[in-house]
C-alpha positions in Angstrom: 0.0 0.0 0.0 1.3 3.5 -0.9 1.8 6.1 1.6 -0.6 9.0 1.5 0.7 12.4 0.4 0.2 14.8 3.4 -1.2 18.3 3.0 0.1 20.8 5.5 -1.2 24.3 6.0 1.6 26.6 7.4 0.9 29.3 9.9 3.8 31.9 9.7 3.3 33.9 13.0 4.7 37.3 13.8 3.7 39.2 16.9 0.9 36.6 17.6 -0.8 37.0 14.1 -0.5 34.9 11.0 1.2 36.8 8.3 2.1 36.1 4.7 4.2 38.0 2.1 6.4 37.4 -0.9 9.9 36.1 -0.2 9.3 36.9 3.4 8.8 40.6 2.7 5.7 43.0 2.7 4.0 40.8 5.3 0.2 41.2 5.7 -2.1 40.0 8.2 -3.9 36.6 7.6 -5.7 36.0 10.8 -5.5 34.5 14.3 -3.3 31.4 14.5 -5.5 29.6 17.0 -8.6 30.1 15.0 -6.9 29.2 11.7 -5.4 26.1 13.1 -8.8 24.9 14.4 -10.4 25.5 11.0 -7.7 23.7 9.1 -8.0 20.8 11.4 -11.7 20.5 10.7 -11.1 20.9 6.9 -9.0 17.8 6.6 -5.4 19.1 7.1 -3.0 16.1 7.8 -0.7 18.2 9.9 -0.2 21.8 10.8 3.0 23.7 10.8 3.5 26.8 13.1 6.5 28.9 12.3 7.4 31.9 14.5 9.1 33.8 11.6 10.7 36.6 13.6 11.9 34.6 16.7 15.4 33.9 15.3 15.7 37.4 13.8 14.7 39.0 17.1 16.8 36.5 19.2 13.9 35.2 21.3 12.1 32.1 22.0 9.0 30.9 20.3 5.7 32.2 21.9 4.8 29.3 24.1 1.3 30.7 25.0 0.3 30.8 21.4 1.7 27.3 20.8 -0.3 25.9 23.7 -3.5 27.5 22.6 -3.0 26.2 19.0 -2.2 22.7 20.2 -5.5 22.7 22.3 -7.5 23.4 19.1 -6.0 20.8 16.7 -6.1 17.0 16.7 -3.6 16.4 14.0 0.2 16.5 14.4 1.6 20.0 15.1 5.1 21.0 14.1 6.5 24.2 15.7 9.6 26.1 14.7 11.3 29.4 15.2 13.8 30.4 17.8 14.9 26.9 18.8 18.4 27.2 20.0 19.0 24.2 22.4 17.6 20.9 23.5 15.7 22.6 26.4 13.9 24.7 23.8 12.7 21.5 22.1 11.6 20.1 25.5 9.6 23.2 26.2 7.8 23.1 22.8 7.0 19.5 23.2 5.6 20.1 26.7 3.4 22.9 25.4 1.8 20.6 22.7 4.1 20.3 19.7 4.4 16.9 18.2 7.6 17.8 16.2 9.9 20.7 16.3 11.4 22.6 13.4 15.0 23.6 13.6 16.9 25.8 11.2 19.3 28.6 12.2 20.6 27.0 15.3 21.4 23.7 13.6 23.5 25.6 11.0 25.5 27.2 13.8 25.7 23.9 15.8 24.9 20.8 13.7 25.5 18.6 16.8 22.2 20.0 18.1 20.4 17.6 15.8 22.2 14.6 17.3 21.5 15.8 20.9 17.8 16.3 20.2 17.5 12.9 18.4 19.3 11.1 21.2 16.9 12.6 23.8 13.6 12.5 22.0 14.0 10.4 18.8 14.7 11.5 15.3 10.9 11.5 14.6 10.7 14.8 16.5 13.1 16.8 14.3 12.0 18.6 11.2 15.0 20.3 9.7 13.8 23.5 8.0 15.9 24.5 5.0 15.3 27.9 3.4 17.1 27.3 0.1 17.6 29.5 -3.0 19.5 29.5 -6.2 23.0 30.8 -5.6 23.2 34.5 -6.2 26.2 36.1 -8.0 29.4 35.5 -6.0 28.1 32.4 -4.3 28.9 29.0 -5.8 27.9 25.6 -4.5 28.0 22.1 -6.1 24.2 21.8 -6.2 23.5 25.4 -7.3 21.4 26.0 -4.2 22.6 27.6 -1.0 21.1 27.8 2.5 19.7 31.2 3.9 18.8 32.0 7.5 16.8 34.5 9.4 13.7 34.3 7.2 15.9 34.4 4.0 17.7 37.6 4.9 21.1 36.1 5.4 23.2 34.2 2.9 25.3 31.4 4.3 27.2 30.1 1.2 26.4 26.6 2.5 25.4 24.1 -0.2 21.8 23.3 0.6 21.9 19.7 -0.6 25.1 18.9 1.2 23.6 20.4 4.4 20.6 18.2 4.1 22.7 15.1 3.6 24.8 16.1 6.7 21.5 16.7 8.7 20.3 13.2 7.6 23.4 11.6 9.1 23.2 13.6 12.3 19.6 12.5 13.1 17.1 14.7 11.4 13.8 12.9 10.9 12.3 14.9 8.1 13.2 17.9 5.8 11.0 20.9 5.3 12.5 22.3 2.0 11.3 25.8 1.3 12.2 27.6 -1.9 13.0 31.1 -1.2 12.8 32.0 -4.8 9.2 30.7 -5.1 8.0 31.7 -1.6 4.7 33.5 -1.8 4.9 34.0 -5.5 2.2 31.4 -6.3 3.7 30.5 -9.7 4.3 26.9 -8.7 6.7 24.8 -6.5 10.3 24.7 -7.5 10.2 21.4 -9.5 13.8 21.5 -10.3 14.9 21.8 -6.7 12.5 19.2 -5.5 13.4 16.7 -8.2 17.2 17.2 -7.3 16.7 16.8 -3.6 14.3 13.9 -3.8 16.8 11.9 -6.0 19.6 12.5 -3.4 17.8 12.4 0.1 16.2 9.3 1.7 14.4 11.2 4.5 10.7 12.3 4.2 10.6 15.6 2.2 8.2 18.3 2.7 7.8 20.7 -0.3 7.2 24.4 0.5 7.1 27.6 -1.5 5.2 28.6 -4.6 1.7 27.0 -4.4 -0.9 28.9 -6.3 -3.3 26.4 -8.0 -4.3 22.7 -7.5 -2.2 21.9 -10.5 0.9 23.2 -8.7 0.4 20.7 -5.8 -0.1 17.8 -8.3 3.1 18.9 -10.2 5.0 18.8 -7.0 3.6 15.5 -5.8 5.0 14.0 -9.1 8.5 14.6 -7.9 8.0 12.1 -5.1 7.9 14.3 -2.1 6.0 13.0 0.9 4.2 16.2 1.8 3.1 19.5 0.5 3.0 22.6 2.5 1.4 26.0 1.7 0.3 29.1 3.4 -1.3 32.1 1.5 -3.4 30.0 -0.9 -5.2 28.5 2.1 -5.2 31.6 4.3 -6.8 33.7 1.5 -9.0 30.9 0.2 -7.4 30.8 -3.2 -7.8 27.0 -3.0 -9.2 24.8 -0.4 -7.6 21.7 1.3 -10.5 19.5 0.1 -10.0 20.8 -3.4 -6.3 20.0 -3.4 -7.0 16.5 -2.1 -9.5 15.9 -4.8 -7.0 17.0 -7.4 -4.3 14.7 -5.9 -6.7 11.8 -5.7 -7.8 12.4 -9.4 -4.1 12.3 -10.4 -3.6 8.9 -8.8 -2.0 9.9 -5.4 -3.0 8.3 -2.2 -4.5 11.0 0.1 -6.5 10.9 3.4 -10.0 12.2 2.5 
């Protein structure tokens, strides 16, 4: 039996409100995270991801009160990321209702954090969040993609594919691969990037960045990714979760209806 393709709404939270922009710029309000999470849970979301998008940039921890309130409203797995710097941060998020924890900036600065978290809680807890983009002028990597941090605002010069492979060896359980080139543009997922990473990485892969139509989700599913994550198209009702699932089902993919 094939494994169902998961559909994951993403709540990018800034100052307690869900926001969405283009390439993490010009953010606009998209609603209350607790209410949106509750609605998505009833609409058939397979999981929900909560990202505190300004936590790392502002050097603070994720807002635990919002995480707790969100967790109380949803009955599907909840992944929480943003501002995670140490094992104790992971412990606090799990204690406040997270099922999995997204780690990004801190793991780049200290890759052994992934191993320590995996040893304490198991690798199924770790979702490595990778904000990747095509290398700009002056940056060269073997894969042609580099890792960025702080909401895509900082270049690292690190090869995104090699970083994912390293994280896989260190204990990451899943990869959230976000295309910074496509983020919020609604012109489709980065098929080239997804195809490359899927061919090289064994871990479950979540595609993020660029969804605008049902067809975009279907195109991305054909790359072999395990899950599809989107934000603005759901928040602003461009497409519905049930609509996307019907499209995937019609294209021959296993989904949970």
